C-alpha positions in Angstrom: 95.4 116.7 88.9 93.7 113.4 89.3 94.1 110.7 86.6 92.0 107.6 86.1 93.2 104.4 84.3 90.3 102.1 83.4 89.9 98.9 81.5 86.8 96.8 80.7 87.4 93.1 80.3 85.7 89.8 80.6 86.7 87.5 83.5 85.8 83.9 84.1 84.0 83.0 87.3 85.2 79.4 87.9 82.3 77.3 89.1 84.1 73.9 88.9 87.2 72.6 87.1 84.9 71.9 84.1 82.6 74.9 84.2 83.0 78.7 84.3 80.9 81.7 83.3 81.9 85.0 81.8 81.7 88.1 84.0 82.2 91.6 82.6 84.4 93.7 84.9 86.0 97.1 85.0 89.5 97.7 86.5 90.0 101.2 87.8 93.0 102.9 89.2 92.8 106.5 90.5 95.7 108.7 91.5 93.7 110.0 94.4 93.8 106.5 95.9 97.3 105.5 94.6 97.8 102.4 96.6 94.6 100.7 95.5 93.0 99.0 92.5 89.2 98.9 92.2 87.3 96.2 90.4 83.6 96.3 89.6 82.1 93.0 88.7 78.9 93.2 86.6 77.0 90.1 87.7 73.6 90.8 86.4 72.3 92.6 89.4 71.1 96.2 89.7 74.5 97.3 90.8 78.0 95.9 90.3 79.9 94.1 93.1 83.0 96.2 94.1 86.3 95.0 95.5 89.3 97.1 96.4 92.7 95.8 97.2 96.4 96.8 96.9 97.8 97.5 93.5 101.1 96.0 94.7 99.2 92.7 95.5 97.9 92.5 91.9 101.3 93.4 90.4 103.0 90.7 92.4 100.3 88.2 91.7 100.9 88.5 88.0 104.3 86.8 88.6 104.0 84.6 91.7 101.4 83.5 94.3 100.7 86.1 96.9 98.1 87.4 99.4 96.2 85.7 102.2 92.8 86.1 103.8 90.2 87.9 101.6 92.3 88.3 98.5 94.8 85.8 97.0 96.3 86.0 93.5 98.5 83.7 91.5 99.5 83.2 87.8 98.7 79.9 86.0 97.7 78.6 82.6 94.2 77.7 81.5 93.2 76.5 78.1 96.7 77.1 76.8 96.8 80.7 77.8 98.2 82.7 80.7 95.7 83.7 83.3 95.9 85.3 86.7 93.6 83.7 89.3 92.0 85.9 91.9 90.4 84.2 94.9 88.0 86.5 96.8 86.5 85.6 100.1 83.8 87.5 102.0 81.0 86.8 104.5 78.7 86.6 101.5 80.7 83.8 99.8 83.9 82.9 97.9 84.7 83.4 94.2 87.5 82.2 92.0 88.1 84.3 88.9 90.4 84.0 86.0 91.7 87.1 84.4 93.7 87.1 81.1 97.4 87.8 82.1 98.1 90.0 79.1 95.2 92.3 79.7 95.8 92.7 83.4 99.6 93.2 82.9 99.0 95.8 80.2 96.6 97.7 82.4 99.0 97.5 85.4 101.8 98.9 83.2 99.6 101.9 82.4 99.0 102.5 86.1 102.7 102.2 86.9 103.5 104.8 84.2 101.0 107.2 85.8 102.2 106.6 89.4 105.6 104.7 89.5 106.1 102.3 92.4 107.4 104.1 95.5 105.9 107.5 94.5 102.4 106.8 95.7 102.8 108.9 98.8 103.4 112.0 96.7 99.8 111.7 95.4 98.1 111.6 98.8 98.3 115.3 99.4 99.2 114.9 103.1 101.1 118.2 103.3 98.2 120.1 101.8 95.7 118.3 104.1 97.8 119.1 107.2 98.2 122.7 106.2 94.4 123.0 105.8 93.8 121.2 109.0 96.2 123.4 111.0 95.3 126.7 109.3 93.8 129.1 111.8 90.1 130.0 111.4 88.5 133.4 112.2 87.0 132.0 115.4 90.5 131.0 116.5 91.2 134.7 117.3 89.0 134.3 120.4 91.2 131.6 121.7 94.5 133.1 120.7 94.0 136.1 123.0 94.2 135.9 126.7 90.6 135.8 128.1 91.8 137.2 131.4 93.8 140.3 131.0 95.5 139.9 134.3 95.5 137.6 137.3 94.6 140.4 139.6 91.1 140.4 141.0 89.0 143.4 140.2 88.0 143.3 143.9 90.5 144.4 146.5 91.4 141.9 149.1 89.5 139.2 147.3 86.1 140.6 148.2 83.3 139.7 145.8 
């Protein structure tokens, strides 16, 4: 059975060291995609901006700097409170976001209770998918039988 763990929260989009704007977001974790976290940023457009990255990356980033390339995460303090910084980079631009540490840590804890670390592979359903993929179909009966009953030619002495 698939489970979903979601949390709505307000992030800060850092524009400069002195200026940031609030951005509503939704964190989503689904057991049918057990290695990933999904974030939907509601930026005032018709549809939210979606990012997906490793749950392990976010969990590590709560405690120490990690990641490289498109997603980098590290803990810090801002305005006397703990925050997790998330730096996102894409061909469309870069963004630096601050997420309240307590909120993201509590949400991650909920995901870790649903799917403990190291057990993600159990939720992928690989055995069932392989079984379905390899199951014979009715049309396979045509291929399972020998299309030529014998190697003998129906014509004596190879005459055709």
